[in-house]
N, C-alpha and C positions, 0 to 999 in steps of 0.2 A: 379538474384538469384530468384526474385519474379516470372518471368514467368517459370524458370525452376521448382521451387516447384509447381507452379499451373499446369504445364503440367504433372508432376509426379502424382500429386494428382487426377486430371481428368483421366489420363491413368488407375490408379488403380481401380477407379469406374467402367469404361467402360469395362475393362477387364473382371472383375467379373460379368458382367451384360449378361447372357446368351440370355435374349430375344433380347437385342441390337445387339449382335453378330450374331445372327440368321438372323435378319432383314437386317444388312448389307450385310452378306455373301450371302444370297439369291439374294439380288438386283445386287451386283457386278459380282457374278457368271453367272447371266442372260446376264449382259452386255458382259463380256468376252466371252461367248458362242456365242452370236450373232456376235460379232466382228470376232472371229476366223472363223465362217462360211463365213461372208460376205468378208474377206480378201482372202480367197481360190477361191471365185467366181469372185470377182471384179478384182482382180491382177493377172496377169500371174506370176509375181515375185515380191513379196511383199518387199523382201529385197532391191532390185534395186529401186523400188518405193520410199522407205524411204531414200535411198541414194541420188536419185535425188532431193527429196525434201529438204535435207540436203544442197545440192550444191546451190540450188536457195536461200535458206535462207541464206546461207553464203556469198553469192554474194551480197544479198540485206544488209547484215550487213556491208560488207567491203565497201558498197558505200552509207551507211545510210543517211548522211549529204545531198548528191546530190539528193538521190531519195525523201526524205521529201520534200525539196525544189521545186522538180519537180511536186510533188504532190500538194503542196501548190499553185504554180502557175496555174496548170490546174484547180484546182477546184475553186480558187479565180476568174478565169476568167468566171466561170458561176454563180457568185454572192454569193457564200459561203464565210465566214470569217474563216480564220485558227487563233487559239490562241495557242501561246507556253506556256505551264506551266511548270515551273522549279520544282515546289513541290506541296504538298498537298493544302497548303494556297493559293497559286496563282491559282490553279484549281478552288477551291471553290470560290475565288474572282471574277474570270472571270465569273462564273455561275451567282453568285449575281448580277453582273452588268447587266446581261441580264435580270434577274428577275425585277430589279428596272427598267430598261428601259421599260417592257412590263407591269409593274405593275401586275405581275403574282401572282396568290393565289394557283393555283392547278398544279400539275405535274403529269404526267403519264410516267412510266418508264419500259422500257423492260430490260431483263436480261443483266447485264453488271458487270463483276468482277473487272474492274477499278474503278467503282464507289463504289464497296465494298472496295476496296483498300484504297480509300480516305475518307471512311465514309460518303458519300454524303447524304444518307438517314437522318442519325442522325444529320447532320449539318442543313439541310433544316428544318426538323421538329423543331429543337430548334429555328430556324428564323421564326417560324409560317407558314411555306409553306407546303400544303398538299401534300403528295406523295404517289402515288399509284402504286404498282408494277402490271405489266400486265402479265408476266410469270406465269404459273400455280404454279410451284415450288416455285419461289420466293414469290408468293402472300401467299402461305401456311405458309412459315416461317416468313413473315413480319406479318401476322396476329397472329401468334403464339409467336410474339415478340422474334424472334431468328435470328440467323445469319445462312447463307447457309452452308450446311453440305458437299457439294461437288461441284467441279467446273462446272459440267454439269448438275447434278441433285440435286438441292439445298435441297430437302426434302426426300432423299433417305433414312432417317432414320425414316420416319413416315410410318405406316400403313394406310390403308384406314379407319380403325376404328379411328386411331388417327385424320386424317383430318375430318373426319364427325364430331368428337367431337369439334374440333376446329371451323369449319364453323358454328356449332349448337350454341356454346357458345359466339362467337365473332361476328358472321355475321347473326345469326337469321335463318340460314337454317334448313329446316327439317332434322331429324336424318334419315340416309340411310347409307347402306353399298355398294351402287352401285357407282362404279367409274365414270360410264357415267352419273349418276344424279348429282353427286359431281362436275364434270366437267361442265356440263350445268348451274350449279347454279353458278360457278365462272364466266363462260362466260357472265350471264345476269347481274352478280354483276358489271363487268368490261365494258359492251358495252357503258354505257352512259359516262364514264371516258374519252374515246377517243375524244368525241365530246366536252366535257365541259373543257377539259385540256387547260391551257394556253401555256404549252409548254411540248413537247415529248422528253424524253431522251432514247438515245440507246447508246450500244457500237457499236464496229466494229470487225469483225473477221479478216479482211484484209483491208489494204489501197492499192489502185493500183496506182503506180505512173505515169505510161504513159497515164492514162485516167484521173487522178485526181478524182477517185471514192473511196466510201467506199462500203464494201461488208458485208453484215450480213447474218448468215444462222441460221434458226431456225425451229422448227416444229408445232408451234402453230397458226401463222399468227399474233399474237400479236406485234411482233416486226415492222411488215410492217404497221399495224395500228397505232402504236405509232410514227412512223416517218412521216406518211402521212396525219393524221387528224388534230393535234393540229397546229395552226399557225406558231410556231416556232419548229425547230428541231434541237437538240443540241446532237452532238456526242462526247462522251468521248473515247479516244483511248491511248494506249501506243505506244510510238514512234517506238517500235521494230515490229509493226504489218505491215509494208510495204511489199509489193511485187512488183517486177520490171514491170511486165507485165500483162494485162489483161489474156493472154493466160496460165499463171501460175495456174489460177483457175481450169483448166482442170484436174490438178493433186490434187491440195489443197482441192478443195470442197469434191471430194469423199474421200480423205485421212482424212479429218477431221471428216466427217460422219461415215465413217467405224470404226475408233479408238474411237469416242465419244460413240456411241449408236448402231453400227452395222448395220447401213443403207448403202445402196448404195449412196445415196445422201439424204439431208435433205429436208423436205417438202417444205420450203420456203426459197430462195435465192434471196435476194434483192440487186440491184446495184444502188446506187444514186449518182449523181455527182453535187448535187447543190439544191437550193431551187427550186419552181415553176418556170418554164420559160413562157414566153409570148406564149399564144395559148394553154398551157397545162391545162387539166381540173381539176387537182387536186395536192396536194402536199402542202408543207409548204411554208409560204410567206418568212421565213427567216431560213437560216442553219448556224449553227456555228460547226466547229470542233475543239475541244479542246485536242491538243496533250499533253500527261502527261509524263514527264521525271520521277520525284520522284525516283531518284537514279539509274535509268537504265544508264545513262551516265557513272557513277562510275563502274557498272558492265560491261559496254562496254569496259571501258579502261583495264580492268584485261584480257590479253590474254588467260588465263587459263580458264576463266569463261564465256567468251563471247559468246560461242555457246549454253549457256542456254537461250539466248535470241531468239533462233530458236522457242521456245515453241509456239505451237497454241492452248493451252489451252483445250486440248480434254479429260483430265481427266483418259486416260488410265493407266497412273502410278499409280494412287490412287486405281484403281481397282485391279491392280496386286500386291500391296504392302501389305504383312502380317502384318505389323504395322498399316497402316490405317484400315485394315479389323477388327483390334482388338480394336483399341482405338476410330475410328470415327473421322469425321471432326472437331467437336468443341474442341477437345482436344488440337489442335494445336493453337487455339487462334488467326489465322491469316486468311486473305482473301484466299491465297493460301495453301491448305493443301496437305498431302502426300509428295512424294519424290521432285516433282518440287517446292513445297513450302519450303520444308527444305533446298533446295539448293539456291533459289533466296531471300527468306526473310531475312536471316542473311546479305545479301549485301544490300537489299532495305531498311531494317530497323535498321541495327546496329549489328554487330557481338557479341559484349559484351552481349546484352540483349537477342539475338536469336540464338546464337550459338548451344545451347543445342539441336535445332531441328535437326541438321545433325546427333545426335547420335541416334536419333528415327528411326534407320534403322538397318535392319540384313545384309545389304550389299549382298543380294542374287543375285542382278541383275536383277531381274524381270522386274523392272521399266526401265531398259535401253533396254530390249528385246523387249518391247511392244511400245516404243516411236516411232511415225511416222515420227518424223524429226532426228531420230537417236542421240538425246542427250545421252551423256556417263554419266547419272544420278548418278549411284552408285559410280563411281570414282569421281565425282564432290563432292558428299556427304564426301568422304573420305578426299578430300582436303580442305573441309571446316573445317572438324575436325583438320586438320593439322594447319589451320590458326589459330583456336581457341587456340590451344595449343601454338602457337607463342605468341598470345596475352596474354596468362595467365603467360608467363615468367615474367611479371612485378610484379606478385603476389609473395612476398618473402617466403610466407608459402608454397604455391604450389611448388615452385622451390626447397625449401628444402626437401619438401616431395619427390619429384622425384628424386632428387640426392640421399637421403636415399635409395629409392626403387632400384635404379640402384645399390647402393653399395651392397645391402643385396642379389640381385638376380644374382649378378656376379658370385657367388661361392655357391655350393652346402653346404658346410660346414658352411659358413656363414648364409645361410637360414636356416638351421637345428638350428643353435645357438640361432638365433633371433626369430625361431619359439617357442623355450622353453620359451624365455623371453616373447614372446606374450601370451603363455598359463598362465604364472604367473600374467601377467597385465590385464588379460581378465574381472577379478572381478571388476576392477576399470572403465570399460566403461559406467555402469550406471550412474557414478558420472560425468564423463568427457564429455559424449554425451547427447544432448537433446533427447526427446521421438522418435521423427520421424527418426533422423539419427541413433539412437540406434537400431531400428527395421530393418534398412537396412544393419547392419553388421552382416553377418552370424556367427554363433558359430564355433569355431576353432574344427576340429577333433581331437580326443584324439591321433591318430597316423597318421603320414604322409603317403602318398602313397608308399614311398620308404620303410618304416617300414613294412607296411602291404605286401608288394611285397616280402621282405625277409623272413618273417614268414610263409606265404603262400608256398614259394618255399621250405623251410626247412621241411614243414610239409607233402610234397608229399612222 
């Protein structure tokens, strides 16, 4: 109830904020437009491409244990160490073991949604480890002491004036409204961090089973510096990110870029299969890959919801969603916002606490239409609601209320009779309900639609 109440309160504030809505709308419409143009240029048949991608991901999920073991065997043979983390605590513990082994004090980190999921930054800062985000959007929200607002564009809610103020107040940057100058300041601020950091942390967009390699796609080059400059490279990745073959990237890299940012392909696409080898001039001395489950196996075991693990975190469903466009990313209070977040978060973090997110949808189907791996998002949201209702059957008050509602709605005469009783009892609502609940109960109309219809028909 606490999360639901917070969600409703935050939604109300953002829905009434015209400046916020205009900022978000401008940004997502720009991304949508670019994606639509690139799809028509990049793919002869977009629908066929997403169906093919869905087939590859379904094959990967059907053979997930074998493919993950193949990935581990291949990358371990080149000197990397693979660690299997069942939950948040285990993932953090593995990383702290590496920190203690290296006596690390400073970490540089590229954009990674799974580290947001396990709240790694907050954990490390509490442990006295300095963490510096190297992605520009992530750096902005970190300096602003906020969480990412969007899966792909973390600072989508910030204008250039907002960013200039943040950099000026927190980092001592000169005030400027030039995006180029702000970017160059951030670059200069970060440059020394790559060379002075003890550990570099990245995520992975894909794991390639047949090569034992991780793939990371980005647009700034910060990810490549993060994995190459520090002496230790640590990769955090969800177990669902595996692809069977290197050849699959010929579809998935352009598919991800098109859906995420409207590009034909991202500027930097890095493939790494272990630490620096003998004779290689650069790269980390050690490499660790922490494969995170954290509820994914439970989701995997549910046949109805398994295909939600196809997700490649492109963010297209957020851009298309009228609810996300209205309430923004922070309202969800989760690492994964929008339709995909509303589908998977109740399974990853508990239906009882997070089931309300599935109701934050108009079920318009726009999310399903734009998903590059053909996830049936709006129907999964509906199925989440059904599961939440089943869970609520243990609540005797809810069950009694639903039984009474079914009885009243089964017959028009009963409805009319109880409607009259409701009108008589309406003055008691201020006494029976608290202020916030009372405001959500609409005033009953003096006459029903049927009564108004009869009156209007007779007056013709």
